[in-house]
N, C-alpha and C positions, 0 to 999 in steps of 0.2 A: 350534423356533420359526422361522417363516418370515415375512419381510417383503419386500415388493416395491415398487419405486419406478419411475415412468416419467419419462424425461428430457424436459424441456420446452425451448423455444427459448432460454431464458436460459442453459442449461447446455451448449449445442452446442459441441463442440471442447474442452471441459474434460477434463483427465486424470481418470480414474476415482478415483485416490487423492486428488486435490485436491477432487473433488466430494464424496467421503465425509467429508473433514475439514470442508468448508464446510456440509454438510447433515445429517450424522449426529452429529458431535461431534469434539472435539480428540483423535483417536485416534493413537497413535504410528505412524509410518511402518512400523516393523518388524512391528507387529501387522496392519496392512492388507495388507502384502505376504505375510505368513504365511497369512492367511485367503484371499487370492486364490489362492495356491499350492495350498492344501488344498481349494479349491472351496467354502469356507464363504461366499464372496462370488462371485457369477457375473454375467456380463453376457450377457443373452439366452440363459441356461442353458448358457453356455460359460465355461471358465476363461480368464482374460485376465491380462495383465501390468499392473502399476500405471501404466504410461505410456500405456495404451490410451486413445484419444480417444473421447468419447461423441458419439452422433448423436441426432437428434430421434426420440423415441418408443422409444429403447432401454429395456430393462428391467434394472434392477439389483436382484438378488435376494440376500437375506441368509439363509443357512441356519445355524442353531445359533450365531448371532452375538448377543452380549449388548449390543445397541445402546442399550438403555435406560440402562445404566450409563454409557455414553459420553455420552449426552445430559445427564447430571447435571453433567458437567464443562464443558459449553458455557457461555461467558460470557453473562450476562443482557444483553439489548439495552437501550440507553438509550431511554426513551419521552419524546419532546419535548413540551412544552406548546405551545399555539397561539402564545404570545408568542415562544418560542424558534424555532419554525418560521418565523414571519413575519420575525424579525430576520435569520435566515440567508438566507431567500429574497430579502430586499431587497439582499443582497450579490451577486446574480447579475448578471453583465455580458454573458453570451451564453447563449442557449438554442436548441437545435434537436432534431430527432428522435433524434440519435445521442449527443449529449453536452451538458453545460452547463459554463460557466466561471464561477467565483465569485471574488470578492475576499475571500479568507479573512482573518478577523480573528485577532489575536493572542489566545492564551489558550484555544484550543479544538483538540482533537486531530482528525486526519483519521479515524483508526480507534480503536475502544475498546481499552483495555488494563487491566492490573491496577491501575494508579494513576490512570486517567482513564476514567470510564464515558461521560461526555458527549463525543460525537464526531459529525462531519459525516455519515458513512455512515449511522448509525442515524437521524439527524435527517432526512436527505433521503429515506430509505426510506419515511417517512410523509408526504412532501411531494406536493402535487398535480402537481409536475413529473415525478414518477416513478410516476404513477398506473397506467400500463400497462407498467412496466419496473422495474428495480431498479438502484441505484447501484453502480458498479464503480470501484475505485481505479485510477488510471493512474500517478500519482506521489504523493509525499508532501511535506508541509512539517511541520517540527517544531511542537509545540503553541504555543510562544511566538513563532513566526515568522508574520508576515502576508504576504499576496501572492496572486498568481494561481494558482488550482488548477483542474485539469480533472477532471471526474467523468463517466465514460462511462455510457451508458444500456443498453448491451448488451455481451455478451462479445466479439463481433467487433471492435467499436470499441475496447474496452479493450485487446485484443491488438494492434490496429493502432498505437495510441498508445504502448503499451509497447515495441513494436519501434522506433518512431521515437526514443524516448528512448535505447534501447540502442544504436542506430546513430548517435547524436549528431546526428540530424536536427532535434531540438528542443533548444535550449540554455537553461539557467537562468542568470539574473543576479540577484544579491542586492545590496542596499544595506545598509551597516552603519555605525553611528556608534561610533567608538572613543575611549576616553579618551586624551588625550595627542596629541603631534605625531608623525605618521609621516614620517620623514625622506625615504625613497625615494618617488618619484612613482609607481612601479609595480614589480612583481616577482612571484615565484611562492612560494606557501606549499607546501612539500613535507614530507610526513610519512609514516612507515610505520605502517599500521594492522595490528594483530596480532589474529588470531582463531584458534580451535582447532576442529578437526574430530576429536572424541574426544581422543586424545592428540597428534594431529598439529598442529604449529604452522604457521600459514599467515600470511605477511606480504604485504600488498598496499600499493603505493605510492599515496598520495593527493596530487593536485596541484590547487591552486586559484590562478588568476591574480588579482592585485589591482591596482587603479588608484586613485590619490588623485583625488577629484573636487573637494574643497574642505576647508579646515581653518582653525583659528585656534589660539591658544595652548593651548587646553584640549581640543579635540576634532578628530577627523579623519573626514570622510565618505568612505567607500570603496565602490568598485564591485567585486564579487567574482564571478568566473566559474569554477565547478568544471570542470576539464579532465577529470578522472576522475569516475566516479559510484559511489564506494564507500559502503557502509553505514557510518554514523556519521562520515562525512567532515565534515559540518556541525559536529559537536561539536569535532572536532580543529581545524577551521578557526578556530573561536572561540578555542580555546586558543592557537593560533599567533599570532593577532593581538596577543596581549598582549606578544609579544616582538619586534615590528617596531621 
């Protein structure tokens, strides 16, 4: 079995392993690397590494690779109604040729998952604002969090914004209302986040600065600024607020 794909401008500079997962199916990294090593997957008829960046009009060819089975594991995209499209398009606060900015509502995911099919990426992929492009995530907000969200219209812009977030050139600020009276006017929430790489335990420190903006006897309005950008930091931040 032989299947060939030509790289378009939307996939320029994408790693070949990421391109395969995004376009062919949710294939394990180990399987992709194995087939690249064996030559079952070639780029321009040459063996390449998984980290190889793609160029315009490159040819990705699959030899004896059961890609149809992989496609069965790909999550089904959410198909928005006209009402859902219009509702989310009305939340756009900035639009240009490279990206748009929306005021994300609470109760909707940025990307689809096993527990939430309805998501902004699938919605805007059907929008008139992405008629000649496709939406790329730059950063994320939790499903129940509202606020400003950037969605890129091309891979180069997405990579540029991702770099700005990674280098802390763009800063996030959250507002939160907490039950009770927070005594200290400001401080830092510090927590160790634990994750595992196979059996290896990895501990990362998560730091969030908080400042009291207003309060009464029952509630406190806080300004929260993540100093680190750890995965799941937001969930831990919410948990730590209960102990202030």
